C-alpha positions in Angstrom: -84.6 116.4 70.3 -85.0 117.8 66.8 -88.6 118.5 65.9 -90.4 120.6 63.4 -93.9 122.1 63.9 -96.3 121.6 61.0 -100.1 121.8 60.8 -100.5 122.0 64.6 -98.2 119.0 65.4 -94.6 118.2 66.1 -92.6 115.8 63.8 -89.6 114.1 65.4 -86.6 113.4 63.2 -82.9 112.5 63.4 -79.9 112.9 61.0 -76.9 110.6 60.7 -73.7 110.9 58.6 -72.7 113.3 55.9 -72.9 113.5 52.1 -75.8 113.8 49.7 -79.1 113.6 51.6 -81.1 110.4 51.8 -84.6 110.2 53.4 -85.3 106.8 54.9 -89.1 106.8 55.2 -90.8 104.0 57.3 -94.1 102.3 56.5 -97.4 102.0 58.3 -95.8 101.6 61.8 -94.3 105.0 61.1 -91.3 104.9 63.4 -87.9 105.9 62.0 -86.2 103.3 64.2 -87.4 100.7 61.6 -84.3 101.6 59.7 -81.8 100.8 62.5 -80.3 97.8 60.6 -79.6 100.0 57.6 -78.4 103.2 59.2 -74.7 102.3 59.4 -74.4 101.5 55.7 -76.3 104.6 54.6 -74.8 107.0 57.1 -71.3 105.9 56.0 -72.0 107.5 52.6 -74.9 110.0 53.1 -76.6 112.5 55.3 -79.3 110.2 56.3 -82.6 111.4 57.7 -85.2 109.3 59.6 -88.4 110.6 61.1 -91.5 109.4 63.0 -94.7 109.9 61.2 -97.3 112.0 62.9 -99.4 109.8 65.2 -96.4 107.4 65.9 -93.2 107.3 67.9 -92.0 110.6 69.3 -94.2 112.7 67.0 -97.5 114.2 68.0 -100.3 111.7 68.6 -102.8 113.8 66.6 -106.4 112.6 66.3 -107.0 113.7 62.7 -108.1 112.1 59.6 -104.9 110.7 58.2 -103.9 110.7 54.5 -100.8 109.9 52.5 -100.9 113.5 51.2 -100.8 114.8 54.9 -97.9 112.4 55.7 -96.0 113.7 52.7 -96.5 117.3 53.7 -95.0 116.4 57.1 -92.0 114.9 55.3 -91.5 118.1 53.2 -91.6 120.1 56.5 -88.8 118.0 57.8 -86.8 118.7 54.6 -87.5 122.4 54.9 -86.5 122.5 58.6 -83.1 120.8 57.6 -82.6 123.1 54.6 -82.7 120.2 52.2 -83.8 121.3 48.8 -83.5 117.9 47.1 -82.9 114.4 48.4 -82.9 110.7 47.5 -86.0 109.1 49.1 -86.2 105.5 50.1 -89.7 104.7 51.1 -90.9 101.4 52.7 -94.5 100.4 52.0 -96.5 103.5 53.2 -93.2 105.4 52.8 -93.2 104.3 49.1 -96.7 105.7 48.7 -95.4 109.0 50.2 -92.5 108.8 47.6 -95.0 108.4 44.8 -96.9 111.4 46.1 -93.8 113.6 46.4 -92.6 112.6 42.9 -96.0 113.5 41.5 -96.5 116.8 43.3 -93.0 118.1 44.0 -90.6 116.3 41.7 -88.0 119.1 42.1 -87.5 117.9 45.8 -86.3 114.5 44.7 -82.9 113.5 43.4 -84.2 109.9 43.1 -86.9 107.6 44.4 -86.7 104.1 45.8 -90.1 102.5 46.2 -89.7 99.5 48.5 -92.4 96.9 49.2 -95.1 99.3 48.2 -98.3 99.2 46.1 -100.2 101.1 43.4 -103.7 101.2 44.8 -105.8 98.9 47.0 -107.1 95.8 45.1 -109.5 93.2 46.6 -106.6 91.3 48.2 -105.0 94.5 49.8 -108.4 95.6 51.1 -109.2 92.3 52.7 -105.8 92.1 54.4 -106.1 95.6 55.9 -109.8 95.1 56.8 -108.6 92.1 58.8 -105.8 94.0 60.5 -108.1 96.9 61.3 -110.8 94.6 62.8 -108.2 92.8 64.8 -106.9 96.1 66.3 -110.4 97.5 67.1 -112.0 94.3 68.4 -109.2 92.1 69.7 -107.1 94.9 71.0 -103.6 96.4 70.7 -101.8 93.3 72.0 -103.4 91.0 69.5 -102.6 93.5 66.7 -99.0 93.9 67.7 -98.5 90.1 68.0 -100.1 89.4 64.6 -98.1 92.1 62.8 -95.0 89.9 62.5 -96.9 87.3 60.5 -97.5 90.0 57.8 -94.1 91.5 57.9 -91.6 88.7 58.3 -91.0 85.3 56.6 -91.6 82.2 58.7 -87.9 81.3 58.8 -86.9 84.8 60.2 -89.6 84.6 62.9 -88.4 81.2 64.0 -84.8 82.3 64.1 -85.5 85.6 65.9 -88.4 84.8 68.2 -86.6 86.1 71.3 -85.8 89.5 69.6 -89.3 89.7 68.2 -90.9 89.2 71.6 -88.6 91.7 73.2 -89.5 94.3 70.6 -93.2 93.6 71.0 -93.0 94.0 74.8 -91.2 97.3 74.4 -93.6 98.5 71.8 -96.9 97.9 73.6 -96.7 100.5 76.4 -96.2 103.5 74.0 -98.3 102.1 71.1 -100.6 104.8 69.5 -104.3 104.9 70.4 -106.3 102.5 68.2 -108.2 105.2 66.6 -105.0 106.8 65.2 -103.7 103.5 63.8 -107.2 102.7 62.3 -107.2 106.1 60.6 -103.7 105.5 59.2 -104.9 102.1 57.8 -107.9 103.9 56.2 -105.4 106.4 54.6 -103.4 103.7 52.9 -106.5 101.8 51.7 -107.7 105.1 50.1 -104.4 105.8 48.5 -104.3 105.8 44.7 -101.7 107.7 42.6 -102.0 105.3 39.6 -102.9 108.1 37.2 -99.8 110.1 38.1 -97.3 107.3 37.8 -96.7 107.6 34.0 -95.9 111.3 34.5 -93.1 110.6 37.0 -89.7 111.6 35.6 -87.7 111.2 38.8 -85.1 108.3 38.5 -86.8 105.4 40.2 -85.9 102.0 41.6 -88.7 99.6 42.7 -87.5 96.9 45.0 -89.4 94.0 46.7 -88.8 90.5 48.0 -90.3 87.7 46.1 -91.9 86.2 49.3 -93.5 89.5 50.4 -97.1 88.5 51.4 -98.3 91.9 52.4 -97.5 93.8 49.2 -96.8 90.9 46.8 -94.3 91.5 44.0 -97.0 92.0 41.4 -97.5 95.5 42.9 -93.8 96.3 42.4 -94.0 94.9 38.8 -96.9 97.2 38.1 -95.1 100.2 39.6 -92.0 99.5 37.5 -94.2 99.2 34.4 -96.1 102.4 34.9 -93.2 104.7 35.9 -91.1 105.6 32.9 -87.6 104.0 32.9 -88.1 102.6 36.4 -85.7 99.8 37.4 -87.1 96.7 39.2 -85.1 94.6 41.6 -86.7 91.4 43.1 -84.8 90.0 46.1 -85.0 86.2 46.4 -86.3 86.4 50.0 -86.9 88.7 52.9 -90.7 89.2 53.2 -92.2 92.6 53.6 -89.3 93.8 55.8 -86.4 92.6 53.5 -84.4 95.7 54.5 -83.9 93.9 57.9 -84.2 90.2 57.0 -82.0 90.5 53.9 -80.2 93.7 54.8 -76.9 93.2 52.9 -78.7 92.6 49.6 -81.1 95.4 50.1 -78.4 97.9 51.1 -76.2 96.9 48.2 -79.0 97.3 45.6 -80.3 100.7 46.9 -76.9 102.3 47.6 -75.7 101.3 44.2 -78.7 102.9 42.6 -78.2 106.1 44.6 -74.5 106.2 43.7 -75.4 106.0 40.0 -77.8 108.9 40.4 -75.1 110.9 42.2 -72.6 110.3 39.4 -72.0 113.4 37.3 -74.5 113.7 34.4 -76.6 110.6 35.2 -79.7 112.3 36.6 -79.7 114.9 33.8 -79.5 112.1 31.2 -82.5 110.3 32.8 -84.6 113.5 32.6 -83.7 114.4 29.0 
């Protein structure tokens, strides 16, 4: 299994396909398998990299104080291990926060940035949502946390149409779920995240994409990101919830792959940075 050692831990990653490199970066759950519905479309055109965040999946279950900066350093270590100097980054939710961080701190490592269902900084709504999820995890337990997660991630119609699949996934997830203290620390990390002051300085070509019915990171966050990042494009999908890359995969893949293709076209990225 490919792994890279960084800061005393091991980060698991996979590569699929060939072409210009694309990093598909998952959200708070942290597991690269989140992108399974999208891998065929992306790997058909690109060298596509997925990884498990530290503390999740097949990466080290480190009991540290987590931060988005630390998560981003782990991602850069994966790039370095693969010899990838520059890549397109598609970041979901927490992955979008990591994308903001990389664009602000190491813009030379990005060919383009897609910020998907993410946020700028925690506002009162965001804080209350994650306070509730954290309390549920610590006081009601892992099973209650896992079962409630779908309510935040998926629209009602998708849950009703896919309840068998959802329950199967939840059953498979529970035995290997990270310790509660790790998940709680990762929640603290995203509540503390704030790169708002850096957003107007970002010069990496950027697409911001979100579903209009996302209740976890509502579209006003995406509108704010697109307003603050110079020349950013904004795409609002009609439906799909927080996980529109799965629930509305065809529309998501088409929008993101078209954006990346335009950045790969000769001269486009140079023009954007001029």
